[in-house]
C-alpha positions in Angstrom: -27.5 19.5 -9.2 -27.3 15.9 -9.5 -24.2 14.2 -11.1 -23.9 10.7 -12.4 -20.8 8.9 -11.5 -19.0 7.0 -14.2 -18.1 4.0 -12.1 -19.2 2.5 -8.7 -17.4 0.6 -6.1 -19.1 -1.5 -3.6 -17.7 -2.7 -0.3 -15.8 -0.9 2.5 -14.5 2.0 0.4 -18.1 3.2 -0.3 -18.7 3.8 3.4 -15.3 5.1 4.7 -16.8 8.2 6.5 -15.9 8.6 10.2 -12.9 10.0 11.8 -12.6 7.3 14.6 -12.3 3.7 13.4 -13.6 2.3 16.7 -16.7 4.3 16.5 -17.2 3.2 12.9 -16.9 -0.5 13.8 -18.9 -0.2 16.8 -21.8 1.6 15.2 -21.8 -0.6 12.0 -21.3 2.2 9.7 -18.8 0.1 7.5 -20.8 -2.3 5.7 -19.1 -5.2 3.8 -20.0 -5.5 0.0 -19.2 -8.2 -2.5 -15.7 -9.1 -3.4 -13.9 -7.1 -6.0 -11.0 -7.0 -8.0 -8.0 -5.0 -6.9 -7.4 -1.4 -8.0 -5.0 -0.7 -10.9 -1.3 -0.9 -10.3 -0.6 2.7 -10.9 -1.5 3.7 -7.2 -0.5 0.5 -5.5 -1.7 -0.4 -2.0 1.0 -2.8 -0.7 0.9 -4.6 2.7 3.4 -6.8 4.3 2.0 -10.0 5.8 4.6 -11.1 8.5 2.5 -12.0 11.4 0.3 -15.0 10.4 -1.0 -15.9 13.9 -1.9 -13.5 16.8 -2.3 -15.1 20.1 -2.5 -18.6 18.4 -5.4 -17.3 16.2 -4.8 -17.1 12.5 -4.6 -13.7 10.9 -6.6 -13.8 7.5 -5.8 -11.6 4.7 -9.1 -12.5 2.6 -10.8 -9.5 4.1 -8.6 -7.4 1.8 -10.7 -8.8 -0.9 -14.2 -9.5 0.8 -14.1 -5.8 2.0 -13.1 -4.7 -1.3 -10.3 -2.6 0.1 -8.4 -1.8 -3.1 -5.3 -3.6 -1.9 -3.2 -4.5 -4.9 -0.2 -6.4 -3.5 0.4 -8.7 -0.5 4.1 -9.4 0.4 4.4 -12.6 2.4 7.4 -12.3 5.0 10.0 -13.4 5.6 11.9 -16.2 3.9 15.0 -17.5 5.6 17.5 -20.2 4.9 19.7 -22.2 7.3 22.7 -24.6 7.1 20.8 -27.2 5.1 20.4 -25.7 1.6 17.4 -27.8 0.8 15.3 -26.2 3.7 13.5 -22.9 3.6 11.9 -21.3 6.4 9.0 -18.8 6.7 9.9 -16.9 9.8 10.5 -19.7 12.3 8.8 -22.7 10.6 9.8 -24.7 7.6 7.6 -23.6 4.5 6.3 -27.2 4.4 5.1 -27.1 7.9 1.0 -27.6 7.9 1.1 -24.6 10.3 0.9 -22.5 7.1 -1.9 -24.3 5.4 -4.5 -21.5 6.2 -1.9 -19.1 4.8 -1.6 -20.8 1.5 -5.4 -21.1 1.3 -6.0 -17.3 2.0 -3.1 -16.3 -0.5 -4.7 -18.4 -3.2 -8.2 -17.0 -2.6 -6.9 -13.3 -2.9 -4.8 -14.2 -6.0 -8.1 -15.5 -7.6 -9.6 -12.0 -7.0 -6.8 -10.1 -8.6 -4.5 -9.3 -5.7 -0.8 -9.9 -6.5 1.1 -12.2 -4.0 4.7 -11.9 -3.5 7.4 -13.1 -1.1 10.1 -11.2 0.8 13.5 -12.2 1.6 16.0 -10.4 3.8 14.9 -7.8 6.5 16.8 -6.8 9.5 17.3 -10.5 10.5 18.1 -11.5 6.9 21.9 -11.1 7.0 22.8 -14.8 7.5 20.3 -15.8 4.8 21.7 -13.3 2.3 25.3 -14.2 3.3 24.7 -17.8 2.5 23.4 -16.8 -0.8 26.3 -14.6 -1.6 28.9 -17.1 -0.7 27.3 -20.1 -2.4 24.5 -18.8 -4.6 24.2 -21.9 -6.7 23.6 -24.1 -3.6 21.2 -21.9 -1.8 19.3 -20.3 -4.5 17.3 -23.4 -5.8 15.2 -23.7 -2.7 14.0 -20.2 -3.1 13.3 -20.7 -6.7 11.3 -23.9 -6.0 9.2 -22.2 -3.3 8.4 -19.3 -5.6 7.2 -21.8 -8.3 5.4 -24.3 -5.8 3.3 -21.5 -4.2 2.6 -19.5 -7.3 4.4 -16.3 -5.9 4.1 -13.5 -8.4 7.1 -11.7 -7.3 10.0 -11.3 -4.8 10.8 -8.4 -2.5 14.6 -8.0 -1.9 14.7 -6.2 1.5 18.4 -5.9 1.9 19.2 -4.1 5.2 22.8 -5.0 5.5 26.0 -4.1 3.4 26.1 -6.3 0.4 27.6 -5.6 -3.0 25.8 -4.4 -5.9 27.2 -7.2 -8.2 25.5 -9.7 -5.8 22.2 -8.0 -5.9 22.4 -7.7 -9.6 23.2 -11.3 -9.9 20.2 -12.2 -7.8 17.8 -10.0 -9.9 19.2 -11.4 -13.2 18.6 -15.0 -12.1 15.1 -14.2 -11.0 14.3 -12.5 -14.2 15.9 -15.5 -16.2 13.8 -18.1 -14.1 10.5 -16.3 -14.1 10.3 -14.0 -17.0 9.3 -10.4 -17.6 6.0 -10.5 -15.7 7.6 -11.5 -12.4 7.6 -8.6 -10.0 11.0 -7.7 -8.5 11.1 -5.1 -5.8 13.5 -3.7 -3.2 13.0 -1.9 0.1 15.5 0.8 0.6 15.5 3.7 3.1 14.9 7.2 1.5 18.6 8.0 1.8 19.3 5.2 -0.6 17.4 6.8 -3.4 17.7 10.7 -2.7 21.5 10.9 -3.1 22.3 11.4 0.6 23.3 7.7 1.0 21.8 4.6 2.3 22.8 4.7 6.0 21.0 1.4 6.8 22.7 -0.9 4.3 25.2 1.2 2.5 24.0 0.0 -0.9 24.8 2.1 -3.9 21.3 2.2 -5.5 22.2 4.8 -8.0 24.7 2.4 -9.5 22.4 -0.6 -9.3 19.5 1.5 -10.9 21.8 2.5 -13.8 22.3 -1.1 -14.9 19.1 -2.7 -13.5 16.5 -0.1 -13.2 14.4 -1.8 -16.0 14.4 -4.9 -13.9 13.2 -3.4 -10.6 9.5 -2.9 -10.7 9.5 -0.5 -7.8 10.9 0.4 -4.5 9.0 -0.2 -1.2 10.6 2.8 0.4 10.9 2.8 4.2 9.8 6.2 5.4 10.0 5.1 9.1 12.0 3.9 12.1 14.3 6.9 11.9 15.1 6.4 8.3 12.7 9.2 7.0 9.2 9.9 7.5 5.9 11.0 6.0 5.0 13.9 8.0 4.9 15.8 4.6 5.9 15.2 1.0 9.5 16.6 1.4 11.3 13.3 1.8 9.4 11.8 -1.2 10.0 15.0 -3.3 13.8 14.6 -2.6 13.8 11.2 -4.3 11.9 12.3 -7.3 14.2 15.3 -7.6 17.1 12.9 -7.6 15.9 11.2 -10.6 13.7 8.2 -9.7 10.3 8.1 -11.3 7.3 8.5 -9.0 5.9 5.4 -10.6 8.6 3.4 -9.1 8.6 4.9 -5.6 6.1 3.5 -3.2 5.8 5.4 0.1 6.2 3.1 2.9 4.9 3.6 6.5 4.4 2.0 9.8 0.8 0.9 10.3 0.8 0.8 14.2 3.1 2.3 16.6 3.7 -1.1 18.2 5.5 -2.2 14.9 8.1 0.6 15.3 7.5 3.6 17.6 10.6 5.5 16.6 9.4 8.3 14.3 5.8 6.8 14.1 3.5 9.0 12.1 -0.2 8.8 13.0 -2.5 7.3 10.5 -4.5 10.6 9.9 -1.3 12.3 8.9 -0.2 9.6 6.6 -3.6 9.7 5.0 -3.4 13.4 4.3 0.2 13.1 2.8 -1.0 10.1 0.7 -3.6 12.4 -0.8 -1.1 15.2 -1.4 1.3 12.9 -3.1 -1.5 11.5 -5.3 -2.3 15.1 -6.2 1.2 16.1 -6.8 2.5 13.1 -8.8 -0.1 11.6 -11.3 2.0 8.6 -11.6 2.5 8.2 -7.8 3.6 4.7 -7.2 1.4 4.2 -4.1 1.7 3.3 -0.4 3.2 0.4 1.6 2.4 -0.6 5.1 4.5 -2.6 7.5 2.6 -4.6 8.7 -0.9 -6.0 8.1 -2.1 -7.7 11.2 -2.6 -4.7 13.5 -2.8 -1.9 11.1 -4.5 1.3 12.2 -7.3 2.5 12.3 -8.9 -1.0 12.7 -6.1 -2.5 14.7 -6.2 -6.3 15.1 -9.9 -6.5 14.8 -10.1 -4.9 11.4 -6.5 -4.4 9.9 -7.9 -4.4 6.4 -9.3 -0.7 7.1 -5.8 0.6 6.5 -5.9 -0.4 2.9 -9.4 0.8 2.4 -8.6 4.3 3.6 -5.3 4.5 1.6 -6.9 3.4 -1.5 -9.8 5.9 -1.1 -7.3 8.6 -0.5 -5.6 8.0 -3.8 -8.9 7.7 -5.5 -10.0 11.4 -4.5 -8.0 13.0 -7.2 -9.6 10.8 -9.9 -13.1 11.3 -8.5 -12.7 15.0 -8.3 -11.5 15.4 -11.9 -14.7 13.7 -12.8 -16.7 16.2 -10.9 -14.8 19.1 -12.3 -16.2 18.2 -15.7 -19.4 19.9 -14.5 -19.0 23.7 -14.2 -21.9 24.6 -12.0 -20.6 24.4 -8.4 -22.9 26.0 -5.8 -20.7 27.9 -3.6 -20.9 30.7 -1.0 -18.8 33.9 -1.4 -15.8 32.5 0.3 -15.6 29.7 -2.3 -16.9 26.8 -0.2 -19.5 24.3 -1.3 -23.0 25.1 0.0 -25.0 22.5 1.8 -28.6 22.7 0.6 -31.8 21.5 2.1 -31.6 18.4 -0.2 -28.5 17.2 1.7 -28.3 19.2 5.0 -29.8 16.5 7.1 -27.2 13.8 6.5 -24.7 13.7 3.7 -24.2 10.0 4.4 -27.9 9.2 4.3 -28.1 11.1 1.1 -25.3 9.1 -0.3 -27.0 5.9 0.8 -30.3 6.8 -0.9 -28.7 7.5 -4.1 -26.3 4.6 -4.1 -28.7 2.2 -6.0 -28.7 4.6 -9.0 -25.0 5.8 -8.7 -26.3 9.5 -8.6 -24.9 11.8 -6.1 -25.6 15.4 -5.2 -22.4 17.4 -5.9 -23.1 19.6 -2.8 -23.1 16.4 -0.6 -19.6 15.4 -1.7 -17.7 17.6 0.6 -20.0 16.6 3.5 -19.3 12.9 2.8 -15.5 13.2 2.3 -14.7 15.6 5.1 -15.2 12.8 7.4 -12.2 11.1 5.9 -10.2 13.6 8.1 -9.4 17.2 8.3 -6.4 17.0 5.9 -8.4 15.4 3.1 -11.1 18.0 3.8 -8.6 20.8 3.2 -7.3 19.0 0.1 -10.9 18.9 -1.3 -11.6 22.6 -0.6 -8.4 23.5 -2.5 -9.6 21.5 -5.4 -13.1 22.9 -5.5 -11.7 26.4 -5.4 -9.6 25.6 -8.3 -12.5 24.2 -10.3 -14.4 27.4 -9.6 -11.5 29.6 -10.7 -11.2 27.8 -14.0 
């Protein structure tokens, strides 16, 4: 049976089909396509962009667009202030330093293609910056406001990892909303305990109280399921947050993208990919995934960090694509309920897909063969979904 797809995507996500990224890159199996707009915001793909140079070589983010990865948001990290309230720093350099010229150019480019660009303040080293703001907000806030305006930032991530009172955070949020309006994105980055009722052991912030008064002003939470503060080995940690009352649309599941970024509790890429697909299936309004950080993201590493976004985006699209396929009742299967590979597609599912790409038509029987290469976890998810379709 031949099925017409309702929509087509070009670029990297059309060819994600091997289990080992190195083999994929080396064999040239991933083919860059034309730039495309980011995916809708309901299933966000968020990456933090903290390392801008690696071994004195600029780390570009434009491949997130050029490879059509489906990345939706890039968060520029990290803003800091110092004693002079007129100065603002991005990591170790003043934001006015020409060192960042390539950064601004790339960010402008991906913005022009639909990716939202935000900044981040705080983090583990952000206590002095936030303390200055708390003690003398009117003096230190203007430099942050002006930076956000001057560089067309579309949001600010408040990554508060030390104990600050709720009223200070509320004041910060209120001022941002007053200065930038309803479309400005305001996010926070709690650990899971801050949202599941067990308590924020990292910063001690009472997120329930903050959410009761400012939930409508917080667009979502970039939840840190890593570094000993929770993990994504399965959906249990995320489920606990939803059970506690936070909507899935506002809970983005955050993960470490490479063991070098935080080895404690690191979850392998393949497992995160599986859990991402499961969360998307479980929660139709799943808020998406976040990765810390961009420059060395697995499975591509420093050579192709954009692959992480492409895989995660594809994992969150599986449910939608399978729902489209389920509109067609004729699923060829063997007696154990598994899709049957016919002579038409048995030689090479990927080749079959390539031959049909020009017309947008696919053999239904080839779909499992193509997507099984995303990983064993996703293959199992696919099998369950096909079995359900047959039962209905």
